[in-house]
C-alpha positions, 0 to 999 in steps of 0.5 A: 660531356656535362655543360655548366655555365660559369662566370669566368675562365679561371680556376674553379669559377662560380656557376652563373645563373643565366644559361643563355647569357653565360660567357663561358661554360665548363665542359666536364668529362664524366669519366674523370671529372676534369673540365675545360672552360670554353667561351660561349659563342651563343652568348646572349641567345639561349637557343644559339647557346644550346646548339653551340653546346650540342656542337661541342659534344655536351650530352647534359647541361646544368642550369639555374635559369633557363627558358623553354626555347633552349630547353626544348632544343636540348631535350629534342637533341637527346641532352639531359637537363638538370636544375642546379638551383637559383644560387651560384656555386663554385664549379667544383661544388656544381660538379660534385652535385652533378655526380651525387645524383641529387639534382632534379632532371628536368623533363617535358613533364616537369618543366613547368615547375623548373623552367624560369628564364630569369628575365625581368619580364618573366618570359623567355626572350630568345625570339623563337617560336618555341616549337 
C-alpha cells in the first residue's frame, strides 16, 4: 500500500503538505490504484504517524514536508519514501505521479537534500532522539 497524506476524507481530496499533521491518509492499492481514506491516529506527531502507517500495511509513503524522525522510522522498517514536492495536488494526480516513476526516492544517502519538516523553526519537532 502507498500512503499519501490528504487534507480531507472526500472524493479526490488534495494532498496535504505536512506529513505528521495530516488528518487523513489515502492508502492506495498498487495493484489497481484504488484507494481508501483513513484517519491518521498519529496526527500531530510524525513518529506516531509513521508507526501507524506501518501498522496499516503501508509499504511506501509520499510526502511534501517530512522530518528526519519519521523518515528514519519508515526506512528502518523497510518502507520506501518518495518526495512528492512542496505543493499540494489532487490525490488522483499524486497517484499518477507515484506510478509514473517520476518521483524522487528519498534514502539515507540523499535525505539531507529532500527532508524538510516544514516547521517555523525549520527543525523536526517530534520530540524523539532521531536514532
